[in-house]
mmCIF file of the N, C-alpha and C atoms, coordinates in Angstrom:
data_MODEL
# 
_entry.id   MODEL 
# 
loop_
_atom_site.group_PDB 
_atom_site.id 
_atom_site.type_symbol 
_atom_site.label_atom_id 
_atom_site.label_alt_id 
_atom_site.label_comp_id 
_atom_site.label_asym_id 
_atom_site.label_entity_id 
_atom_site.label_seq_id 
_atom_site.pdbx_PDB_ins_code 
_atom_site.Cartn_x 
_atom_site.Cartn_y 
_atom_site.Cartn_z 
_atom_site.occupancy 
_atom_site.B_iso_or_equiv 
_atom_site.pdbx_formal_charge 
_atom_site.auth_seq_id 
_atom_site.auth_comp_id 
_atom_site.auth_asym_id 
_atom_site.auth_atom_id 
_atom_site.pdbx_PDB_model_num 
ATOM 1   N N  . MET A 1 1  ? 69.892 65.813 -5.608  1.00 0.00 ? 1  MET A N  1 
ATOM 2   C CA . MET A 1 1  ? 71.330 65.871 -5.771  1.00 0.00 ? 1  MET A CA 1 
ATOM 3   C C  . MET A 1 1  ? 71.657 66.995 -6.740  1.00 0.00 ? 1  MET A C  1 
ATOM 4   N N  . SER A 1 2  ? 72.803 67.607 -6.500  1.00 0.00 ? 2  SER A N  1 
ATOM 5   C CA . SER A 1 2  ? 73.284 68.616 -7.430  1.00 0.00 ? 2  SER A CA 1 
ATOM 6   C C  . SER A 1 2  ? 74.755 68.354 -7.705  1.00 0.00 ? 2  SER A C  1 
ATOM 7   N N  . ILE A 1 3  ? 75.120 68.399 -8.956  1.00 0.00 ? 3  ILE A N  1 
ATOM 8   C CA . ILE A 1 3  ? 76.523 68.233 -9.334  1.00 0.00 ? 3  ILE A CA 1 
ATOM 9   C C  . ILE A 1 3  ? 77.101 69.529 -9.890  1.00 0.00 ? 3  ILE A C  1 
ATOM 10  N N  . ASN A 1 4  ? 76.307 70.616 -9.833  1.00 0.00 ? 4  ASN A N  1 
ATOM 11  C CA . ASN A 1 4  ? 76.769 71.887 -10.396 1.00 0.00 ? 4  ASN A CA 1 
ATOM 12  C C  . ASN A 1 4  ? 76.594 73.046 -9.410  1.00 0.00 ? 4  ASN A C  1 
ATOM 13  N N  . GLY A 1 5  ? 76.881 72.780 -8.133  1.00 0.00 ? 5  GLY A N  1 
ATOM 14  C CA . GLY A 1 5  ? 76.866 73.860 -7.153  1.00 0.00 ? 5  GLY A CA 1 
ATOM 15  C C  . GLY A 1 5  ? 75.490 74.406 -6.822  1.00 0.00 ? 5  GLY A C  1 
ATOM 16  N N  . SER A 1 6  ? 74.468 73.604 -6.914  1.00 0.00 ? 6  SER A N  1 
ATOM 17  C CA . SER A 1 6  ? 73.063 73.911 -6.596  1.00 0.00 ? 6  SER A CA 1 
ATOM 18  C C  . SER A 1 6  ? 72.354 74.719 -7.672  1.00 0.00 ? 6  SER A C  1 
ATOM 19  N N  . GLN A 1 7  ? 72.931 74.820 -8.872  1.00 0.00 ? 7  GLN A N  1 
ATOM 20  C CA . GLN A 1 7  ? 72.237 75.502 -9.965  1.00 0.00 ? 7  GLN A CA 1 
ATOM 21  C C  . GLN A 1 7  ? 71.040 74.686 -10.434 1.00 0.00 ? 7  GLN A C  1 
ATOM 22  N N  . MET A 1 8  ? 71.177 73.356 -10.393 1.00 0.00 ? 8  MET A N  1 
ATOM 23  C CA . MET A 1 8  ? 70.084 72.469 -10.774 1.00 0.00 ? 8  MET A CA 1 
ATOM 24  C C  . MET A 1 8  ? 70.080 71.277 -9.816  1.00 0.00 ? 8  MET A C  1 
ATOM 25  N N  . TRP A 1 9  ? 68.906 70.863 -9.376  1.00 0.00 ? 9  TRP A N  1 
ATOM 26  C CA . TRP A 1 9  ? 68.754 69.724 -8.470  1.00 0.00 ? 9  TRP A CA 1 
ATOM 27  C C  . TRP A 1 9  ? 68.062 68.589 -9.203  1.00 0.00 ? 9  TRP A C  1 
ATOM 28  N N  . GLU A 1 10 ? 68.506 67.355 -8.935  1.00 0.00 ? 10 GLU A N  1 
ATOM 29  C CA . GLU A 1 10 ? 67.890 66.161 -9.505  1.00 0.00 ? 10 GLU A CA 1 
ATOM 30  C C  . GLU A 1 10 ? 67.462 65.241 -8.365  1.00 0.00 ? 10 GLU A C  1 
ATOM 31  N N  . THR A 1 11 ? 66.471 64.418 -8.618  1.00 0.00 ? 11 THR A N  1 
ATOM 32  C CA . THR A 1 11 ? 65.942 63.519 -7.602  1.00 0.00 ? 11 THR A CA 1 
ATOM 33  C C  . THR A 1 11 ? 66.737 62.221 -7.575  1.00 0.00 ? 11 THR A C  1 
ATOM 34  N N  . ALA A 1 12 ? 67.118 61.803 -6.376  1.00 0.00 ? 12 ALA A N  1 
ATOM 35  C CA . ALA A 1 12 ? 67.786 60.519 -6.184  1.00 0.00 ? 12 ALA A CA 1 
ATOM 36  C C  . ALA A 1 12 ? 66.730 59.434 -5.989  1.00 0.00 ? 12 ALA A C  1 
ATOM 37  N N  . GLU A 1 13 ? 67.122 58.187 -6.231  1.00 0.00 ? 13 GLU A N  1 
ATOM 38  C CA . GLU A 1 13 ? 66.229 57.052 -5.960  1.00 0.00 ? 13 GLU A CA 1 
ATOM 39  C C  . GLU A 1 13 ? 66.229 56.812 -4.458  1.00 0.00 ? 13 GLU A C  1 
ATOM 40  N N  . GLN A 1 14 ? 65.070 56.469 -3.917  1.00 0.00 ? 14 GLN A N  1 
ATOM 41  C CA . GLN A 1 14 ? 64.936 56.272 -2.473  1.00 0.00 ? 14 GLN A CA 1 
ATOM 42  C C  . GLN A 1 14 ? 64.076 55.051 -2.197  1.00 0.00 ? 14 GLN A C  1 
ATOM 43  N N  . ASN A 1 15 ? 64.489 54.273 -1.172  1.00 0.00 ? 15 ASN A N  1 
ATOM 44  C CA . ASN A 1 15 ? 63.622 53.166 -0.779  1.00 0.00 ? 15 ASN A CA 1 
ATOM 45  C C  . ASN A 1 15 ? 62.455 53.724 0.030   1.00 0.00 ? 15 ASN A C  1 
ATOM 46  N N  . SER A 1 16 ? 61.433 52.938 0.236   1.00 0.00 ? 16 SER A N  1 
ATOM 47  C CA . SER A 1 16 ? 60.255 53.385 0.975   1.00 0.00 ? 16 SER A CA 1 
ATOM 48  C C  . SER A 1 16 ? 60.294 52.835 2.396   1.00 0.00 ? 16 SER A C  1 
ATOM 49  N N  . PRO A 1 17 ? 60.577 53.682 3.377   1.00 0.00 ? 17 PRO A N  1 
ATOM 50  C CA . PRO A 1 17 ? 60.604 53.194 4.758   1.00 0.00 ? 17 PRO A CA 1 
ATOM 51  C C  . PRO A 1 17 ? 59.206 52.812 5.234   1.00 0.00 ? 17 PRO A C  1 
ATOM 52  N N  . GLU A 1 18 ? 59.155 51.895 6.179   1.00 0.00 ? 18 GLU A N  1 
ATOM 53  C CA . GLU A 1 18 ? 57.858 51.434 6.696   1.00 0.00 ? 18 GLU A CA 1 
ATOM 54  C C  . GLU A 1 18 ? 57.202 52.469 7.603   1.00 0.00 ? 18 GLU A C  1 
ATOM 55  N N  . LEU A 1 19 ? 58.007 53.237 8.331   1.00 0.00 ? 19 LEU A N  1 
ATOM 56  C CA . LEU A 1 19 ? 57.484 54.235 9.259   1.00 0.00 ? 19 LEU A CA 1 
ATOM 57  C C  . LEU A 1 19 ? 57.880 55.636 8.797   1.00 0.00 ? 19 LEU A C  1 
ATOM 58  N N  . PRO A 1 20 ? 57.062 56.645 9.114   1.00 0.00 ? 20 PRO A N  1 
ATOM 59  C CA . PRO A 1 20 ? 57.336 58.008 8.632   1.00 0.00 ? 20 PRO A CA 1 
ATOM 60  C C  . PRO A 1 20 ? 58.688 58.582 9.053   1.00 0.00 ? 20 PRO A C  1 
ATOM 61  N N  . ARG A 1 21 ? 59.180 58.234 10.235  1.00 0.00 ? 21 ARG A N  1 
ATOM 62  C CA . ARG A 1 21 ? 60.444 58.814 10.716  1.00 0.00 ? 21 ARG A CA 1 
ATOM 63  C C  . ARG A 1 21 ? 61.599 57.821 10.672  1.00 0.00 ? 21 ARG A C  1 
ATOM 64  N N  . GLU A 1 22 ? 61.449 56.799 9.897   1.00 0.00 ? 22 GLU A N  1 
ATOM 65  C CA . GLU A 1 22 ? 62.485 55.772 9.778   1.00 0.00 ? 22 GLU A CA 1 
ATOM 66  C C  . GLU A 1 22 ? 63.571 56.232 8.803   1.00 0.00 ? 22 GLU A C  1 
ATOM 67  N N  . TRP A 1 23 ? 64.822 55.814 9.087   1.00 0.00 ? 23 TRP A N  1 
ATOM 68  C CA . TRP A 1 23 ? 65.917 56.107 8.172   1.00 0.00 ? 23 TRP A CA 1 
ATOM 69  C C  . TRP A 1 23 ? 65.627 55.493 6.811   1.00 0.00 ? 23 TRP A C  1 
ATOM 70  N N  . THR A 1 24 ? 66.112 56.143 5.778   1.00 0.00 ? 24 THR A N  1 
ATOM 71  C CA . THR A 1 24 ? 65.912 55.638 4.433   1.00 0.00 ? 24 THR A CA 1 
ATOM 72  C C  . THR A 1 24 ? 67.250 55.628 3.689   1.00 0.00 ? 24 THR A C  1 
ATOM 73  N N  . LEU A 1 25 ? 67.376 54.733 2.761   1.00 0.00 ? 25 LEU A N  1 
ATOM 74  C CA . LEU A 1 25 ? 68.563 54.675 1.905   1.00 0.00 ? 25 LEU A CA 1 
ATOM 75  C C  . LEU A 1 25 ? 68.229 55.310 0.561   1.00 0.00 ? 25 LEU A C  1 
ATOM 76  N N  . TRP A 1 26 ? 69.218 55.898 -0.064  1.00 0.00 ? 26 TRP A N  1 
ATOM 77  C CA . TRP A 1 26 ? 69.013 56.501 -1.373  1.00 0.00 ? 26 TRP A CA 1 
ATOM 78  C C  . TRP A 1 26 ? 70.257 56.280 -2.211  1.00 0.00 ? 26 TRP A C  1 
ATOM 79  N N  . ARG A 1 27 ? 70.088 56.448 -3.519  1.00 0.00 ? 27 ARG A N  1 
ATOM 80  C CA . ARG A 1 27 ? 71.236 56.370 -4.420  1.00 0.00 ? 27 ARG A CA 1 
ATOM 81  C C  . ARG A 1 27 ? 71.002 57.309 -5.596  1.00 0.00 ? 27 ARG A C  1 
ATOM 82  N N  . TYR A 1 28 ? 72.124 57.731 -6.155  1.00 0.00 ? 28 TYR A N  1 
ATOM 83  C CA . TYR A 1 28 ? 72.099 58.641 -7.295  1.00 0.00 ? 28 TYR A CA 1 
ATOM 84  C C  . TYR A 1 28 ? 73.148 58.151 -8.279  1.00 0.00 ? 28 TYR A C  1 
ATOM 85  N N  . ARG A 1 29 ? 72.722 57.790 -9.438  1.00 0.00 ? 29 ARG A N  1 
ATOM 86  C CA . ARG A 1 29 ? 73.654 57.316 -10.465 1.00 0.00 ? 29 ARG A CA 1 
ATOM 87  C C  . ARG A 1 29 ? 74.189 58.510 -11.231 1.00 0.00 ? 29 ARG A C  1 
ATOM 88  N N  . TRP A 1 30 ? 75.519 58.626 -11.207 1.00 0.00 ? 30 TRP A N  1 
ATOM 89  C CA . TRP A 1 30 ? 76.185 59.764 -11.821 1.00 0.00 ? 30 TRP A CA 1 
ATOM 90  C C  . TRP A 1 30 ? 77.383 59.257 -12.600 1.00 0.00 ? 30 TRP A C  1 
ATOM 91  N N  . MET A 1 31 ? 77.535 59.704 -13.822 1.00 0.00 ? 31 MET A N  1 
ATOM 92  C CA . MET A 1 31 ? 78.641 59.279 -14.661 1.00 0.00 ? 31 MET A CA 1 
ATOM 93  C C  . MET A 1 31 ? 79.434 60.524 -15.075 1.00 0.00 ? 31 MET A C  1 
ATOM 94  N N  . PRO A 1 32 ? 80.552 60.802 -14.386 1.00 0.00 ? 32 PRO A N  1 
ATOM 95  C CA . PRO A 1 32 ? 81.351 61.977 -14.753 1.00 0.00 ? 32 PRO A CA 1 
ATOM 96  C C  . PRO A 1 32 ? 81.964 61.801 -16.136 1.00 0.00 ? 32 PRO A C  1 
ATOM 97  N N  . GLN A 1 33 ? 82.142 62.897 -16.833 1.00 0.00 ? 33 GLN A N  1 
ATOM 98  C CA . GLN A 1 33 ? 82.686 62.863 -18.185 1.00 0.00 ? 33 GLN A CA 1 
ATOM 99  C C  . GLN A 1 33 ? 84.209 62.907 -18.218 1.00 0.00 ? 33 GLN A C  1 
ATOM 100 N N  . MET A 1 34 ? 84.821 63.381 -17.121 1.00 0.00 ? 34 MET A N  1 
ATOM 101 C CA . MET A 1 34 ? 86.277 63.479 -17.082 1.00 0.00 ? 34 MET A CA 1 
ATOM 102 C C  . MET A 1 34 ? 86.776 63.295 -15.652 1.00 0.00 ? 34 MET A C  1 
ATOM 103 N N  . ALA A 1 35 ? 88.036 62.930 -15.556 1.00 0.00 ? 35 ALA A N  1 
ATOM 104 C CA . ALA A 1 35 ? 88.669 62.770 -14.250 1.00 0.00 ? 35 ALA A CA 1 
ATOM 105 C C  . ALA A 1 35 ? 88.778 64.129 -13.572 1.00 0.00 ? 35 ALA A C  1 
ATOM 106 N N  . GLY A 1 36 ? 88.794 64.124 -12.249 1.00 0.00 ? 36 GLY A N  1 
ATOM 107 C CA . GLY A 1 36 ? 88.948 65.371 -11.501 1.00 0.00 ? 36 GLY A CA 1 
ATOM 108 C C  . GLY A 1 36 ? 88.304 65.277 -10.140 1.00 0.00 ? 36 GLY A C  1 
ATOM 109 N N  . LYS A 1 37 ? 88.298 66.396 -9.424  1.00 0.00 ? 37 LYS A N  1 
ATOM 110 C CA . LYS A 1 37 ? 87.667 66.482 -8.115  1.00 0.00 ? 37 LYS A CA 1 
ATOM 111 C C  . LYS A 1 37 ? 86.307 67.140 -8.275  1.00 0.00 ? 37 LYS A C  1 
ATOM 112 N N  . TYR A 1 38 ? 85.315 66.581 -7.598  1.00 0.00 ? 38 TYR A N  1 
ATOM 113 C CA . TYR A 1 38 ? 83.942 67.070 -7.696  1.00 0.00 ? 38 TYR A CA 1 
ATOM 114 C C  . TYR A 1 38 ? 83.345 67.227 -6.303  1.00 0.00 ? 38 TYR A C  1 
ATOM 115 N N  . THR A 1 39 ? 82.395 68.153 -6.194  1.00 0.00 ? 39 THR A N  1 
ATOM 116 C CA . THR A 1 39 ? 81.602 68.302 -4.984  1.00 0.00 ? 39 THR A CA 1 
ATOM 117 C C  . THR A 1 39 ? 80.160 68.017 -5.353  1.00 0.00 ? 39 THR A C  1 
ATOM 118 N N  . LEU A 1 40 ? 79.606 66.975 -4.751  1.00 0.00 ? 40 LEU A N  1 
ATOM 119 C CA . LEU A 1 40 ? 78.202 66.630 -4.944  1.00 0.00 ? 40 LEU A CA 1 
ATOM 120 C C  . LEU A 1 40 ? 77.429 67.185 -3.750  1.00 0.00 ? 40 LEU A C  1 
ATOM 121 N N  . LEU A 1 41 ? 76.248 67.713 -3.995  1.00 0.00 ? 41 LEU A N  1 
ATOM 122 C CA . LEU A 1 41 ? 75.404 68.244 -2.928  1.00 0.00 ? 41 LEU A CA 1 
ATOM 123 C C  . LEU A 1 41 ? 74.163 67.376 -2.797  1.00 0.00 ? 41 LEU A C  1 
ATOM 124 N N  . ALA A 1 42 ? 73.803 67.060 -1.575  1.00 0.00 ? 42 ALA A N  1 
ATOM 125 C CA . ALA A 1 42 ? 72.595 66.270 -1.312  1.00 0.00 ? 42 ALA A CA 1 
ATOM 126 C C  . ALA A 1 42 ? 71.742 67.009 -0.290  1.00 0.00 ? 42 ALA A C  1 
ATOM 127 N N  . ARG A 1 43 ? 70.439 67.007 -0.496  1.00 0.00 ? 43 ARG A N  1 
ATOM 128 C CA . ARG A 1 43 ? 69.520 67.620 0.462   1.00 0.00 ? 43 ARG A CA 1 
ATOM 129 C C  . ARG A 1 43 ? 68.225 66.834 0.472   1.00 0.00 ? 43 ARG A C  1 
ATOM 130 N N  . ALA A 1 44 ? 67.533 66.904 1.565   1.00 0.00 ? 44 ALA A N  1 
ATOM 131 C CA . ALA A 1 44 ? 66.220 66.271 1.682   1.00 0.00 ? 44 ALA A CA 1 
ATOM 132 C C  . ALA A 1 44 ? 65.160 67.359 1.640   1.00 0.00 ? 44 ALA A C  1 
ATOM 133 N N  . VAL A 1 45 ? 64.092 67.085 0.930   1.00 0.00 ? 45 VAL A N  1 
ATOM 134 C CA . VAL A 1 45 ? 62.976 68.028 0.859   1.00 0.00 ? 45 VAL A CA 1 
ATOM 135 C C  . VAL A 1 45 ? 61.676 67.285 1.096   1.00 0.00 ? 45 VAL A C  1 
ATOM 136 N N  . SER A 1 46 ? 60.673 68.021 1.525   1.00 0.00 ? 46 SER A N  1 
ATOM 137 C CA . SER A 1 46 ? 59.351 67.436 1.702   1.00 0.00 ? 46 SER A CA 1 
ATOM 138 C C  . SER A 1 46 ? 58.688 67.283 0.335   1.00 0.00 ? 46 SER A C  1 
ATOM 139 N N  . GLN A 1 47 ? 57.518 66.703 0.311   1.00 0.00 ? 47 GLN A N  1 
ATOM 140 C CA . GLN A 1 47 ? 56.801 66.561 -0.962  1.00 0.00 ? 47 GLN A CA 1 
ATOM 141 C C  . GLN A 1 47 ? 56.464 67.919 -1.557  1.00 0.00 ? 47 GLN A C  1 
ATOM 142 N N  . ARG A 1 48 ? 56.376 68.937 -0.717  1.00 0.00 ? 48 ARG A N  1 
ATOM 143 C CA . ARG A 1 48 ? 56.112 70.298 -1.199  1.00 0.00 ? 48 ARG A CA 1 
ATOM 144 C C  . ARG A 1 48 ? 57.410 71.068 -1.420  1.00 0.00 ? 48 ARG A C  1 
ATOM 145 N N  . GLU A 1 49 ? 58.545 70.366 -1.357  1.00 0.00 ? 49 GLU A N  1 
ATOM 146 C CA . GLU A 1 49 ? 59.875 70.935 -1.560  1.00 0.00 ? 49 GLU A CA 1 
ATOM 147 C C  . GLU A 1 49 ? 60.162 72.067 -0.585  1.00 0.00 ? 49 GLU A C  1 
ATOM 148 N N  . GLN A 1 50 ? 59.761 71.886 0.658   1.00 0.00 ? 50 GLN A N  1 
ATOM 149 C CA . GLN A 1 50 ? 60.033 72.870 1.692   1.00 0.00 ? 50 GLN A CA 1 
ATOM 150 C C  . GLN A 1 50 ? 61.362 72.534 2.366   1.00 0.00 ? 50 GLN A C  1 
ATOM 151 N N  . GLN A 1 51 ? 62.409 73.159 1.915   1.00 0.00 ? 51 GLN A N  1 
ATOM 152 C CA . GLN A 1 51 ? 63.736 72.958 2.497   1.00 0.00 ? 51 GLN A CA 1 
ATOM 153 C C  . GLN A 1 51 ? 64.590 74.158 2.158   1.00 0.00 ? 51 GLN A C  1 
ATOM 154 N N  . GLN A 1 52 ? 65.213 74.747 3.158   1.00 0.00 ? 52 GLN A N  1 
ATOM 155 C CA . GLN A 1 52 ? 66.099 75.865 2.895   1.00 0.00 ? 52 GLN A CA 1 
ATOM 156 C C  . GLN A 1 52 ? 67.420 75.342 2.376   1.00 0.00 ? 52 GLN A C  1 
ATOM 157 N N  . LEU A 1 53 ? 68.008 76.052 1.441   1.00 0.00 ? 53 LEU A N  1 
ATOM 158 C CA . LEU A 1 53 ? 69.294 75.645 0.882   1.00 0.00 ? 53 LEU A CA 1 
ATOM 159 C C  . LEU A 1 53 ? 70.451 76.050 1.784   1.00 0.00 ? 53 LEU A C  1 
ATOM 160 N N  . GLU A 1 54 ? 70.410 77.234 2.349   1.00 0.00 ? 54 GLU A N  1 
ATOM 161 C CA . GLU A 1 54 ? 71.514 77.728 3.171   1.00 0.00 ? 54 GLU A CA 1 
ATOM 162 C C  . GLU A 1 54 ? 71.349 77.300 4.623   1.00 0.00 ? 54 GLU A C  1 
ATOM 163 N N  . ASP A 1 55 ? 72.446 76.985 5.266   1.00 0.00 ? 55 ASP A N  1 
ATOM 164 C CA . ASP A 1 55 ? 72.460 76.605 6.670   1.00 0.00 ? 55 ASP A CA 1 
ATOM 165 C C  . ASP A 1 55 ? 72.681 77.865 7.497   1.00 0.00 ? 55 ASP A C  1 
ATOM 166 N N  . GLU A 1 56 ? 71.713 78.207 8.334   1.00 0.00 ? 56 GLU A N  1 
ATOM 167 C CA . GLU A 1 56 ? 71.802 79.432 9.122   1.00 0.00 ? 56 GLU A CA 1 
ATOM 168 C C  . GLU A 1 56 ? 72.892 79.372 10.187  1.00 0.00 ? 56 GLU A C  1 
ATOM 169 N N  . ASN A 1 57 ? 73.183 78.188 10.715  1.00 0.00 ? 57 ASN A N  1 
ATOM 170 C CA . ASN A 1 57 ? 74.202 78.027 11.743  1.00 0.00 ? 57 ASN A CA 1 
ATOM 171 C C  . ASN A 1 57 ? 75.079 76.830 11.388  1.00 0.00 ? 57 ASN A C  1 
ATOM 172 N N  . PRO A 1 58 ? 76.090 77.010 10.541  1.00 0.00 ? 58 PRO A N  1 
ATOM 173 C CA . PRO A 1 58 ? 76.875 75.873 10.058  1.00 0.00 ? 58 PRO A CA 1 
ATOM 174 C C  . PRO A 1 58 ? 77.685 75.157 11.135  1.00 0.00 ? 58 PRO A C  1 
ATOM 175 N N  . LYS A 1 59 ? 77.826 75.745 12.307  1.00 0.00 ? 59 LYS A N  1 
ATOM 176 C CA . LYS A 1 59 ? 78.629 75.129 13.360  1.00 0.00 ? 59 LYS A CA 1 
ATOM 177 C C  . LYS A 1 59 ? 77.820 74.239 14.305  1.00 0.00 ? 59 LYS A C  1 
ATOM 178 N N  . ASP A 1 60 ? 76.498 74.144 14.119  1.00 0.00 ? 60 ASP A N  1 
ATOM 179 C CA . ASP A 1 60 ? 75.700 73.358 15.062  1.00 0.00 ? 60 ASP A CA 1 
ATOM 180 C C  . ASP A 1 60 ? 75.551 71.892 14.665  1.00 0.00 ? 60 ASP A C  1 
ATOM 181 N N  . GLY A 1 61 ? 76.160 71.476 13.567  1.00 0.00 ? 61 GLY A N  1 
ATOM 182 C CA . GLY A 1 61 ? 76.132 70.069 13.175  1.00 0.00 ? 61 GLY A CA 1 
ATOM 183 C C  . GLY A 1 61 ? 74.874 69.620 12.473  1.00 0.00 ? 61 GLY A C  1 
ATOM 184 N N  . SER A 1 62 ? 73.994 70.533 12.116  1.00 0.00 ? 62 SER A N  1 
ATOM 185 C CA . SER A 1 62 ? 72.726 70.149 11.482  1.00 0.00 ? 62 SER A CA 1 
ATOM 186 C C  . SER A 1 62 ? 72.607 70.716 10.075  1.00 0.00 ? 62 SER A C  1 
ATOM 187 N N  . SER A 1 63 ? 73.653 70.633 9.311   1.00 0.00 ? 63 SER A N  1 
ATOM 188 C CA . SER A 1 63 ? 73.662 71.196 7.967   1.00 0.00 ? 63 SER A CA 1 
ATOM 189 C C  . SER A 1 63 ? 72.502 70.667 7.135   1.00 0.00 ? 63 SER A C  1 
ATOM 190 N N  . ARG A 1 64 ? 71.872 71.543 6.409   1.00 0.00 ? 64 ARG A N  1 
ATOM 191 C CA . ARG A 1 64 ? 70.733 71.145 5.577   1.00 0.00 ? 64 ARG A CA 1 
ATOM 192 C C  . ARG A 1 64 ? 71.175 70.597 4.233   1.00 0.00 ? 64 ARG A C  1 
ATOM 193 N N  . VAL A 1 65 ? 72.403 70.882 3.849   1.00 0.00 ? 65 VAL A N  1 
ATOM 194 C CA . VAL A 1 65 ? 72.939 70.391 2.583   1.00 0.00 ? 65 VAL A CA 1 
ATOM 195 C C  . VAL A 1 65 ? 74.207 69.616 2.886   1.00 0.00 ? 65 VAL A C  1 
ATOM 196 N N  . ARG A 1 66 ? 74.244 68.381 2.437   1.00 0.00 ? 66 ARG A N  1 
ATOM 197 C CA . ARG A 1 66 ? 75.420 67.532 2.644   1.00 0.00 ? 66 ARG A CA 1 
ATOM 198 C C  . ARG A 1 66 ? 76.336 67.685 1.450   1.00 0.00 ? 66 ARG A C  1 
ATOM 199 N N  . ARG A 1 67 ? 77.577 68.064 1.699   1.00 0.00 ? 67 ARG A N  1 
ATOM 200 C CA . ARG A 1 67 ? 78.580 68.196 0.636   1.00 0.00 ? 67 ARG A CA 1 
ATOM 201 C C  . ARG A 1 67 ? 79.435 66.944 0.621   1.00 0.00 ? 67 ARG A C  1 
ATOM 202 N N  . ILE A 1 68 ? 79.526 66.317 -0.525  1.00 0.00 ? 68 ILE A N  1 
ATOM 203 C CA . ILE A 1 68 ? 80.261 65.071 -0.669  1.00 0.00 ? 68 ILE A CA 1 
ATOM 204 C C  . ILE A 1 68 ? 81.394 65.313 -1.659  1.00 0.00 ? 68 ILE A C  1 
ATOM 205 N N  . GLN A 1 69 ? 82.618 65.205 -1.187  1.00 0.00 ? 69 GLN A N  1 
ATOM 206 C CA . GLN A 1 69 ? 83.797 65.425 -2.030  1.00 0.00 ? 69 GLN A CA 1 
ATOM 207 C C  . GLN A 1 69 ? 84.224 64.090 -2.643  1.00 0.00 ? 69 GLN A C  1 
ATOM 208 N N  . VAL A 1 70 ? 84.405 64.050 -3.946  1.00 0.00 ? 70 VAL A N  1 
ATOM 209 C CA . VAL A 1 70 ? 84.851 62.826 -4.620  1.00 0.00 ? 70 VAL A CA 1 
ATOM 210 C C  . VAL A 1 70 ? 85.975 63.152 -5.589  1.00 0.00 ? 70 VAL A C  1 
ATOM 211 N N  . SER A 1 71 ? 86.857 62.200 -5.783  1.00 0.00 ? 71 SER A N  1 
ATOM 212 C CA . SER A 1 71 ? 87.919 62.294 -6.779  1.00 0.00 ? 71 SER A CA 1 
ATOM 213 C C  . SER A 1 71 ? 87.720 61.173 -7.787  1.00 0.00 ? 71 SER A C  1 
ATOM 214 N N  . VAL A 1 72 ? 87.739 61.519 -9.052  1.00 0.00 ? 72 VAL A N  1 
ATOM 215 C CA . VAL A 1 72 ? 87.558 60.543 -10.120 1.00 0.00 ? 72 VAL A CA 1 
ATOM 216 C C  . VAL A 1 72 ? 88.862 60.453 -10.905 1.00 0.00 ? 72 VAL A C  1 
ATOM 217 N N  . ALA A 1 73 ? 89.363 59.239 -11.080 1.00 0.00 ? 73 ALA A N  1 
ATOM 218 C CA . ALA A 1 73 ? 90.630 59.038 -11.812 1.00 0.00 ? 73 ALA A CA 1 
ATOM 219 C C  . ALA A 1 73 ? 90.463 57.942 -12.836 1.00 0.00 ? 73 ALA A C  1 
ATOM 220 N N  . GLY A 1 74 ? 91.265 57.994 -13.876 1.00 0.00 ? 74 GLY A N  1 
ATOM 221 C CA . GLY A 1 74 ? 91.359 56.901 -14.832 1.00 0.00 ? 74 GLY A CA 1 
ATOM 222 C C  . GLY A 1 74 ? 90.128 56.622 -15.668 1.00 0.00 ? 74 GLY A C  1 
ATOM 223 N N  . LEU A 1 75 ? 89.418 57.626 -16.116 1.00 0.00 ? 75 LEU A N  1 
ATOM 224 C CA . LEU A 1 75 ? 88.283 57.386 -17.012 1.00 0.00 ? 75 LEU A CA 1 
ATOM 225 C C  . LEU A 1 75 ? 88.775 57.044 -18.408 1.00 0.00 ? 75 LEU A C  1 
ATOM 226 N N  . LYS A 1 76 ? 88.080 56.119 -19.056 1.00 0.00 ? 76 LYS A N  1 
ATOM 227 C CA . LYS A 1 76 ? 88.432 55.740 -20.433 1.00 0.00 ? 76 LYS A CA 1 
ATOM 228 C C  . LYS A 1 76 ? 87.334 56.106 -21.365 1.00 0.00 ? 76 LYS A C  1 
# 
């Protein structure tokens, strides 16, 4: 996961699927410091971190980086 436009990546928690190609669930605990709009980036990498950051064909529906837009309001 990246919360700073891919300048730094952090590892999310992931469950262990029973089969190699099985869907997996993951979570990333993030505590924003202030209200506002944020873009979180998520990507999957192999154990050797073989994953391209840029999507060569963004119109084919297979983006390598998932952009998640969030709005945070009312922090105390």
